[in-house]
C-alpha positions as CSV (number, residue, x, y, z in Angstrom):
1,M,-22.0,-5.6,-13.0
2,I,-23.3,-3.1,-10.5
3,K,-22.8,-5.6,-7.7
4,N,-19.1,-6.0,-8.7
5,V,-18.6,-2.2,-8.9
6,I,-20.1,-1.9,-5.4
7,I,-17.9,-4.7,-4.0
8,N,-14.8,-3.1,-5.6
9,S,-15.7,0.3,-4.3
10,I,-15.9,-1.1,-0.8
11,A,-12.6,-2.9,-1.2
12,F,-11.0,0.4,-2.4
13,V,-12.3,2.4,0.5
14,V,-11.4,-0.2,3.1
15,S,-7.9,-0.7,1.6
16,A,-7.3,3.0,1.8
17,I,-7.5,2.9,5.6
18,A,-4.3,0.9,6.0
19,P,-1.8,3.4,4.7
20,V,-3.5,6.2,6.6
21,Y,-3.1,4.3,9.8
22,L,0.5,3.4,9.0
23,Y,1.2,7.1,8.3
24,L,-0.5,8.1,11.6
25,I,1.7,5.6,13.4
26,S,4.8,7.0,11.8
27,L,4.0,10.4,13.4
28,K,4.5,8.9,16.8
29,F,8.1,7.9,16.1
30,R,11.3,9.5,14.7
31,D,14.2,8.4,12.6
32,G,14.3,4.8,11.5
33,L,11.0,3.7,12.9
34,K,9.3,6.8,11.4
35,N,10.8,6.2,8.0
36,G,10.0,2.5,8.2
37,F,6.4,3.1,8.8
38,I,6.3,5.8,6.0
39,F,7.8,3.3,3.5
40,L,5.3,0.7,4.7
41,A,2.4,3.2,4.1
42,I,3.6,4.1,0.7
43,G,4.2,0.4,-0.2
44,V,0.7,-0.5,0.9
45,F,-0.7,2.4,-1.0
46,L,1.0,1.4,-4.2
47,A,0.5,-2.3,-3.9
48,L,-3.0,-2.4,-2.4
49,V,-4.9,0.9,-2.8
50,I,-3.9,1.7,-6.3
51,H,-4.5,-2.0,-7.2
52,S,-8.0,-1.8,-5.8
53,F,-8.7,1.5,-7.5
54,L,-7.5,0.3,-10.9
55,E,-9.7,-2.9,-10.5
56,L,-12.6,-0.6,-9.7
57,L,-12.0,1.4,-12.9
58,E,-11.7,-1.8,-14.9
59,M,-14.9,-3.1,-13.4
60,A,-16.8,0.1,-14.1
61,G,-15.6,0.0,-17.7
62,Y,-13.1,2.9,-17.6
63,L,-10.0,0.8,-18.0
64,H,-9.3,-2.1,-20.4
65,T,-8.3,-5.4,-18.9
66,E,-5.1,-5.4,-21.1
67,T,-4.0,-2.1,-19.5
68,L,-4.8,-3.4,-16.1
69,L,-2.6,-6.5,-16.7
70,V,0.3,-4.2,-17.7
71,L,-0.1,-1.8,-14.8
72,M,-0.7,-4.2,-11.9
73,P,2.7,-6.0,-11.8
74,V,4.5,-2.6,-11.8
75,F,2.5,-1.2,-8.9
76,V,2.6,-4.4,-6.9
77,S,6.3,-4.8,-7.4
78,I,7.2,-1.3,-6.5
79,G,4.9,-1.4,-3.5
80,S,6.3,-4.7,-2.3
81,I,9.8,-3.4,-2.5
82,M,8.8,-0.4,-0.4
83,I,7.1,-2.6,2.1
84,I,10.3,-4.8,2.4
85,Y,12.5,-1.7,2.8
86,G,10.1,-0.2,5.4
87,A,10.2,-3.5,7.3
88,Y,14.0,-3.6,7.1
89,L,14.2,0.0,8.5
90,I,11.8,-1.0,11.4
91,Y,13.7,-4.2,12.1
92,S,17.1,-2.3,12.0
93,S,15.7,0.3,14.4
94,I,14.3,-2.3,16.8
95,T,17.5,-4.4,16.9
96,H,19.5,-1.2,17.4
97,I,17.4,-0.2,20.4
98,K,17.8,-3.7,21.9
99,K,21.6,-3.4,21.7
100,K,21.6,-0.2,23.8
């Protein structure tokens, strides 16, 4: 059990890096690209970081598996929608720039 908690802790910390980098990238842009990267960061945060954190809580015994099974699809679905919308904003901005 301790081994699984350590592995899930590492997964949580490593997964938390991605949305931070996406947010830092968003600071370099404005308008559509900035918003796109912000939505990507929020989506990754919801779908990946919170997922890892909840699994860590479950592995450590602070969260029941049944609760985890109810929460996971919600966070993954909302996060995925935000990732898709962020990608759409970035794609729209890039294709708009190419047309100029």
